[in-house]
C-alpha positions in Angstrom: 75.9 123.5 -90.7 75.0 121.4 -88.0 78.5 119.8 -87.5 81.6 121.3 -86.9 85.0 120.9 -85.3 85.6 123.4 -82.5 89.3 124.0 -80.8 88.6 125.1 -76.8 91.5 125.5 -74.4 90.6 123.8 -70.9 91.4 125.2 -67.9 94.5 123.4 -67.3 96.0 125.3 -70.4 95.5 122.1 -72.7 93.9 122.2 -76.1 91.2 119.5 -77.2 88.9 119.6 -80.6 85.5 118.8 -80.1 83.0 117.4 -82.7 79.9 119.0 -82.3 76.2 118.4 -84.0 73.5 120.6 -83.2 75.7 122.7 -80.4 76.5 118.7 -78.5 79.5 117.5 -77.9 80.0 114.0 -79.8 83.6 113.3 -79.1 86.4 114.7 -78.4 90.4 114.5 -78.1 93.0 114.2 -76.1 94.7 117.2 -74.5 97.4 118.9 -76.4 100.4 121.4 -75.6 99.4 123.7 -78.6 96.5 124.5 -80.7 98.4 123.0 -83.7 98.7 119.4 -82.0 94.5 120.1 -81.8 94.5 120.9 -85.4 96.8 117.9 -86.4 94.2 116.0 -84.6 91.0 117.5 -86.4 93.2 117.2 -89.7 93.8 113.4 -89.0 90.1 112.5 -88.7 89.1 114.2 -91.5 91.6 112.7 -93.4 91.4 108.7 -91.8 88.5 109.0 -90.3 85.4 108.5 -93.6 87.3 104.9 -94.4 87.6 103.5 -91.0 86.1 100.2 -90.0 83.1 99.8 -87.7 83.4 97.4 -85.1 80.8 96.2 -83.3 82.0 94.6 -79.6 78.4 94.1 -78.2 
């Protein structure tokens, strides 16, 4: 699979969830104090993302 979510701990001790495609970071979340916070963000993106509207503000 070329795309995946990755949870990493940053140098300041916060956890961030990254979405990667072919090892390129496409987007990432804010920092969370716990790994479960980052996992909750991933779960929310998976649940709510497919039906999200797209707004063109150009």
